[in-house]
VMD Tcl script that draws the C-alpha trace (Angstrom):
set ca {
  {20.67 8.28 -20.41}
  {18.09 10.76 -19.14}
  {17.30 13.21 -21.99}
  {15.87 16.49 -20.76}
  {15.89 20.07 -22.02}
  {18.98 21.65 -20.45}
  {18.37 24.62 -18.17}
  {19.62 28.08 -19.15}
  {22.19 27.91 -16.38}
  {23.37 25.13 -14.12}
  {22.26 25.14 -10.46}
  {25.75 26.33 -9.44}
  {25.69 29.28 -11.87}
  {24.00 32.59 -11.03}
  {20.76 32.92 -13.00}
  {20.95 34.96 -16.20}
  {18.56 37.89 -16.67}
  {18.03 39.36 -20.14}
  {17.14 43.09 -19.91}
  {15.58 44.52 -23.08}
  {14.97 48.29 -22.97}
  {16.06 51.20 -25.19}
  {16.69 53.30 -22.08}
  {20.41 52.68 -21.52}
  {20.40 54.55 -18.24}
  {17.63 52.32 -16.89}
  {19.35 49.10 -18.01}
  {22.61 50.29 -16.41}
  {20.85 50.90 -13.09}
  {18.96 47.60 -13.24}
  {22.12 45.72 -14.26}
  {23.97 47.08 -11.21}
  {21.14 46.09 -8.91}
  {20.75 42.59 -10.36}
  {24.51 41.98 -10.20}
  {24.47 43.09 -6.57}
  {21.73 40.51 -5.86}
  {23.68 37.64 -7.38}
  {22.37 37.53 -10.96}
  {24.18 37.59 -14.26}
  {22.88 40.18 -16.70}
  {22.75 40.58 -20.46}
  {21.37 43.88 -21.79}
  {19.86 44.66 -25.19}
  {18.55 48.05 -26.32}
  {16.48 47.00 -29.33}
  {14.45 44.06 -30.62}
  {17.23 43.07 -33.03}
  {19.84 43.09 -30.23}
  {17.52 41.00 -28.10}
  {17.07 38.40 -30.84}
  {20.88 38.14 -31.22}
  {21.21 37.73 -27.47}
  {18.63 34.94 -27.50}
  {20.52 33.18 -30.26}
  {23.69 33.00 -28.15}
  {22.28 32.53 -24.62}
  {18.96 31.31 -23.27}
  {18.21 33.40 -20.17}
  {16.65 32.16 -16.96}
  {14.21 35.06 -17.16}
  {13.64 38.01 -19.48}
  {12.63 41.58 -18.62}
  {11.30 43.21 -21.80}
  {10.09 46.75 -22.49}
  {6.93 46.81 -24.55}
  {8.07 49.65 -26.85}
  {11.41 49.34 -28.63}
  {12.94 51.50 -31.38}
  {12.76 48.77 -34.03}
  {9.63 46.91 -33.01}
  {7.58 45.70 -30.11}
  {8.59 43.72 -27.07}
  {5.89 41.32 -28.18}
  {8.14 40.32 -31.12}
  {10.98 39.56 -28.69}
  {8.65 37.33 -26.68}
  {7.67 35.50 -29.89}
  {11.37 34.98 -30.75}
  {12.06 33.69 -27.24}
  {9.16 31.24 -27.33}
  {10.37 29.85 -30.69}
  {13.82 29.10 -29.28}
  {14.37 25.59 -27.94}
  {13.60 25.71 -24.22}
  {12.32 29.28 -24.53}
  {8.72 28.36 -23.78}
  {9.74 27.73 -20.13}
  {11.52 31.08 -19.61}
  {9.52 33.52 -17.42}
  {8.92 36.89 -19.11}
  {8.29 40.14 -17.25}
  {7.06 42.98 -19.48}
  {7.76 46.53 -18.28}
  {5.86 49.45 -19.81}
  {4.36 52.86 -19.13}
  {1.19 51.68 -20.90}
  {-1.30 50.87 -18.20}
  {-4.63 50.15 -19.94}
  {-6.25 46.84 -19.18}
  {-6.71 45.85 -22.81}
  {-2.97 46.12 -23.54}
  {-2.05 44.24 -20.37}
  {-4.50 41.43 -21.19}
  {-3.20 41.24 -24.78}
  {0.45 41.01 -23.70}
  {-0.30 38.36 -21.12}
  {-2.12 36.37 -23.80}
  {0.96 36.74 -26.01}
  {3.14 34.93 -23.49}
  {4.13 37.39 -20.76}
  {4.06 36.04 -17.20}
  {4.14 39.39 -15.42}
  {3.36 42.99 -16.41}
  {5.04 45.77 -14.42}
  {3.97 49.36 -14.99}
  {6.61 52.11 -15.12}
  {7.75 53.73 -12.95}
  {8.40 50.85 -10.56}
  {10.68 50.12 -7.65}
  {13.78 48.19 -8.86}
  {13.67 45.91 -5.82}
  {10.10 44.97 -6.75}
  {11.41 43.77 -10.11}
  {14.26 41.87 -8.44}
  {11.75 40.07 -6.21}
  {9.54 39.13 -9.18}
  {12.57 37.84 -11.11}
  {13.92 35.87 -8.15}
  {10.54 34.20 -7.57}
  {10.14 33.42 -11.27}
  {13.58 31.80 -11.47}
  {12.91 29.78 -8.31}
  {9.61 28.46 -9.71}
  {11.24 27.57 -13.00}
  {14.11 25.69 -11.39}
  {11.75 23.86 -9.05}
  {9.69 22.74 -12.05}
  {12.83 21.64 -13.92}
  {14.09 19.67 -10.92}
  {10.74 17.94 -10.52}
  {10.53 17.08 -14.22}
  {14.12 15.77 -14.24}
  {13.58 13.74 -11.09}
  {10.38 12.19 -12.46}
  {12.13 11.31 -15.73}
  {15.00 9.69 -13.80}
  {12.60 7.84 -11.52}
  {10.65 6.35 -14.42}
  {13.89 5.22 -16.10}
  {15.20 3.66 -12.89}
  {11.87 1.87 -12.40}
  {12.11 0.41 -15.90}
  {15.64 -0.81 -15.17}
  {14.55 -2.32 -11.85}
  {11.67 -4.14 -13.53}
  {14.03 -5.50 -16.20}
  {16.26 -6.89 -13.44}
  {13.32 -8.40 -11.59}
  {12.08 -10.07 -14.77}
  {15.10 -12.41 -14.60}
  {14.07 -13.64 -11.14}
  {10.84 -15.64 -11.06}
  {10.34 -15.02 -7.34}
  {10.89 -11.28 -6.81}
  {8.10 -9.57 -8.75}
  {7.30 -6.27 -7.06}
  {10.15 -6.67 -4.55}
  {12.01 -3.42 -5.28}
  {8.82 -1.36 -5.31}
  {7.83 -2.74 -1.91}
  {11.34 -2.15 -0.58}
  {11.16 1.44 -1.86}
  {7.85 1.99 -0.09}
  {8.96 0.42 3.21}
  {12.31 2.24 3.11}
  {10.69 5.65 2.63}
  {8.32 5.08 5.57}
  {11.19 3.95 7.78}
  {13.51 6.80 6.78}
  {10.77 9.36 7.42}
  {10.22 7.89 10.89}
  {13.98 8.14 11.50}
  {13.89 11.83 10.58}
  {15.86 11.71 7.35}
  {15.80 15.06 5.46}
  {14.09 15.35 2.04}
  {17.42 15.39 0.18}
  {18.27 11.94 1.59}
  {14.77 10.61 0.94}
  {15.14 11.35 -2.77}
  {18.39 9.39 -3.02}
  {16.90 6.61 -0.89}
  {14.04 6.14 -3.33}
  {16.46 5.57 -6.20}
  {18.79 3.45 -4.07}
  {15.95 1.18 -2.97}
  {14.86 0.63 -6.56}
  {18.40 -0.22 -7.68}
  {19.70 -2.07 -4.62}
  {19.69 -5.40 -6.50}
  {21.04 -4.05 -9.80}
  {24.05 -6.37 -9.52}
  {21.75 -9.38 -9.93}
  {21.67 -8.62 -13.63}
  {25.11 -10.27 -13.76}
  {24.06 -13.43 -11.89}
  {23.15 -16.48 -14.03}
  {19.43 -17.23 -14.04}
  {19.92 -20.86 -13.00}
  {21.37 -19.55 -9.73}
  {18.76 -16.82 -9.26}
  {15.88 -19.26 -9.76}
  {17.34 -22.44 -8.28}
  {14.84 -24.15 -5.94}
  {16.36 -25.16 -2.64}
  {19.76 -24.32 -1.20}
  {22.68 -23.11 -3.32}
  {26.01 -24.92 -3.47}
  {28.98 -23.17 -1.88}
  {30.15 -21.96 -5.29}
  {26.68 -20.75 -6.27}
  {26.36 -18.92 -2.96}
  {29.76 -17.28 -3.57}
  {28.59 -16.04 -6.97}
  {25.27 -14.79 -5.56}
  {27.10 -12.88 -2.84}
  {28.96 -10.94 -5.52}
  {25.84 -9.03 -6.59}
  {26.25 -6.09 -4.18}
  {29.83 -5.46 -5.28}
  {29.03 -5.89 -8.96}
  {26.06 -3.53 -8.69}
  {28.16 -0.91 -6.90}
  {30.80 -1.12 -9.62}
  {28.13 -0.52 -12.27}
  {26.81 2.61 -10.53}
  {30.24 4.00 -9.60}
  {30.93 4.68 -13.29}
  {27.86 6.92 -13.61}
  {28.22 10.29 -11.82}
  {24.47 10.80 -11.34}
  {24.04 7.33 -9.81}
  {27.25 7.22 -7.76}
  {25.52 8.54 -4.58}
  {23.40 5.35 -4.60}
  {26.42 3.05 -4.15}
  {26.02 2.66 -0.34}
  {22.48 1.29 -0.80}
  {23.68 -1.25 -3.33}
  {26.99 -2.27 -1.73}
  {26.03 -2.57 1.93}
  {22.46 -3.86 2.15}
  {23.65 -7.40 3.02}
  {26.08 -6.34 5.76}
  {25.19 -7.51 9.29}
  {25.41 -5.51 12.51}
  {27.55 -8.28 14.09}
  {30.01 -8.37 11.17}
  {28.85 -11.65 9.63}
  {27.37 -10.10 6.47}
  {28.83 -9.53 3.02}
  {30.56 -8.40 0.83}
  {32.95 -6.58 3.23}
  {32.04 -7.97 6.66}
  {31.57 -4.53 8.21}
  {30.35 -4.32 11.79}
  {28.03 -1.99 13.72}
  {28.31 1.70 12.86}
  {31.03 0.89 10.32}
  {28.13 -0.03 8.02}
  {26.83 3.11 6.29}
  {23.34 4.06 7.46}
  {21.98 3.48 3.94}
  {22.94 -0.20 4.11}
  {21.65 -0.63 7.67}
  {18.24 0.74 6.75}
  {17.85 -1.29 3.56}
  {19.01 -4.47 5.32}
  {15.89 -4.44 7.51}
  {13.29 -3.68 4.84}
  {14.93 -5.99 2.26}
  {14.93 -8.88 4.73}
  {11.33 -8.23 5.79}
  {10.11 -8.36 2.20}
  {12.17 -11.48 1.48}
  {10.67 -13.23 4.51}
  {7.07 -12.30 3.71}
  {7.13 -13.32 0.02}
  {7.72 -16.65 -1.69}
  {11.32 -17.24 -2.72}
  {13.11 -20.15 -4.41}
  {14.79 -21.00 -1.09}
  {11.51 -20.76 0.93}
  {8.41 -21.21 -1.29}
  {6.08 -20.65 1.68}
  {6.37 -17.09 2.97}
  {6.33 -16.18 6.65}
  {3.37 -14.36 8.12}
  {3.80 -10.70 8.97}
  {3.95 -11.55 12.68}
  {6.57 -14.27 12.14}
  {8.76 -11.92 10.09}
  {8.57 -9.18 12.73}
  {9.49 -11.69 15.43}
  {12.51 -12.75 13.33}
  {13.61 -9.14 12.97}
  {13.22 -8.73 16.75}
  {15.42 -11.80 17.35}
  {18.05 -10.58 14.85}
  {18.21 -7.00 16.20}
  {21.80 -6.48 17.33}
  {22.92 -9.45 15.23}
  {21.86 -9.04 11.59}
  {20.24 -5.63 12.06}
  {20.97 -2.26 13.59}
  {18.96 -2.60 16.84}
  {17.52 0.93 16.77}
  {16.47 0.77 13.12}
  {14.95 -2.66 13.71}
  {13.01 -1.29 16.70}
  {11.59 1.63 14.70}
  {10.65 -0.69 11.81}
  {8.82 -3.09 14.13}
  {6.93 -0.21 15.74}
  {5.86 1.13 12.33}
  {4.72 -2.32 11.21}
  {2.75 -2.93 14.41}
  {1.06 0.47 13.94}
  {0.02 -0.54 10.42}
  {2.33 1.99 8.73}
  {4.13 -0.82 6.85}
}
mol new
graphics top color blue
foreach p $ca { graphics top sphere $p radius 0.5 }
foreach p [lrange $ca 0 end-1] q [lrange $ca 1 end] { graphics top cylinder $p $q radius 0.2 }
display resetview
């Protein structure tokens, strides 16, 4: 669903270093040191061996000697850059050649670092570790942004079926992030929260439009069908491993602190924190925007007063208190 260029190794695998140098003694020493520091290593002692290695495995970083018995390290860099995904692999050139013109030429040819022999092995390990960390950070950011854009498109497609909720999920996302930050949630949870807020109403895609857009109150049967959307949305996400962590946002955002919510009637701290947080921001946005069941929205002050009244009943009292404080300070 989210096409991206796969990384050379998964985040749970040790990063792979390709060592290309005709000095077998040096590669043996460097291999031992890199293995000791938690890397995997593949060694090649010529340009042709390096090209074969690149054909079978894309490294996380490559350490390449400039002078090889059957060519130049520059040719290995060219081969790496031609390989799919190879343009993102950091390259460290090692060489005894120290003139500025050569260094500038090799950097222009695609090298990221140039280390002059002799060097301290631990200096090379540090350069490689930093290069791998930067690469993985860039990959994670690119993947996250691709996922976020796809999730936003899906959320907009869901909203398009409901004439009254344009912009709802984006506002809920924004409010939820502000509230979670004020509650001290760590960055790892904030990332999941952003996706969960955007998809919290995904189950509404299964609800008939005449129910979603019905003016006035729903019949008992229509209300029963509408109340199925959290469970249906959770079932949709549970089948997708990369979206499964978002299930608590989808399933529990209509649970009430006093146990009168749905779909499971959980009470108090039984309700996962994800649902308790979204319950407040989702309700606030519903109250302050026009809906089929209340065409005239509440004012900001009226909505905050309603949240204050419902703290300890519909809402987690502490989360409600923090939300009200943020809103009164103009943060929301």
